[in-house]
N, C-alpha and C positions, 0 to 999 in steps of 0.2 A: 250690110252690103258691106260696110267700111273693112269690117273685120278678113271679110272674104278677099277685099281688094288689098288689105295689109298681107295677107297670108301667102298671097298669089305674089306680090312685091318682093317678097323674101325667098320664096322658091326660084323666081327669075334671078335674083342677085346671087343666089347660093347654085344656081346650074351649072356654070362655069367649073366650081369646085368640085362639083359631085363628077362631072364628066371628065375633067384633065387632072383631076387632083393635084396635089400639094407637090411640087418639084423638088423641094428643099428638103422633104421628109425623107430621114433615112432611118432605116430600122438599127437598134443597137446592135445587134449581132453582124451588123452588116460595117461597123464603125471599128479603125484601128486606133484606139485612143493609145497615144503616145505619151510615156511618162518622162522619160529620158530622150537627150538628142547628144550625138557623140560628132566632133568633126576633126578628122586628120589633116591635116596641112602637109604640103610637101611635092612630089612632080606633079601627082594625082590627088585630087580632092576626094577626101573618103568620107562619107556620110552614113552614119548608124543612127538607127532608132531602137529605143524599147519600147515596145508594146506591153502595158499590164493587162492582164486578164483577170477580171476576178471569179472565182468558182466559188460557188457555196455548197459545204458539206454540213457534216455533222456538228464538227465543231465551230460553226461560223464561215465566214468569207474569208477564205485565205487568196493569195494572189498567185499567177504563174506568170511568167515573162517571156516575151518572142522579141527575136531579133532580126531588125532587116538593114540592109546594107545595098551601099550604090558609091558608084566612084565616077568623077568623070574629071573633067577640064576646069569647073567651077561648080558651085554650091547648086546653081539650078539644074545641071545636067544631072546631077549625083541625085537629086530629089527626085527628078524624073524617073528615073530609072527604078527609084525605091517605090514611088507610084504604081509602075508598069509591075513590079514584083508581087505585090501586095492585090488581093483580090478585093480589099475592104476600101473605103473611102477614109482616107489618112486625116487623124483628126488631132492638130495640134495646139489646142488651146488649155492642155491639163499640162503640158513641158513644166517640170520642176526642175530638172538640173541639166546642165551641159559640160561636156568634158569635152576638151582640147589639148591639141601640143598647140596649136598656133600662137602666136604671139601677141595677137590681139584679138578680140572675141566682139568687137563692136559691131562687125559686118554681119556677124551670124546673128546677133541679135535683129537686127534690123531687116534681114532678109527674111527670117522665119517669125518678124515681129513678136520678138519673145519678151516676156516683164517679169519682173519679180521671180527670177532665176537662180539658182545656185551655180556659179560658175568654178569649174575645176580645171586648172590648169595643171598638165602632167607630161611629164617626160617618158612614162610608158607607153605601153599599148592602149591606145584609146579602147578599143572594143572590151578590153579586159578589164580597165576600170571603168566602162559601162555596167558591165556586167556585175560588179563588186558592188555599186553604187543601188542601193535600196531606199529610197526617199518616202 
C-alpha cells in the first residue's frame, strides 16, 4: 500500500510537467549560437552577429557561418532588430570575440554580459573584420 501511495504522489507531482511541458526547453535546431559579435559606432549603432553552424560530413564536422545585422540609436534597439530578423532564439553564451570600432568597449561587454572574449579594435569595416575572424 505504501508503494502505491508513493507512486501516486510522484505521478501527481510530475503531472504539471507532463501537461504544461518545460518552457525553457529549446531544440538545438531552433537556437542561433553566436560565435562573434561586431559593434560599429557612429551616427547609428550597427550590430553584427556571427552564427556558427556545425555540419557533419564524411570528413568530420565542418563549420559554416551566417551573419545577422541590425542598426539603431543604441545597442538595445539594434539587438531587438536582430532578434526580429532571425527566426531562432539568439544564444549569446558561446561568444568568443568582439570586433568594434568604438573607442571603448566596456559598455558592450556589460550590455551583453560578455566575459573572457577577445576584443579587436579596428579602423576598417567591422562586418568585414568579423567575417575574417574565425576562432
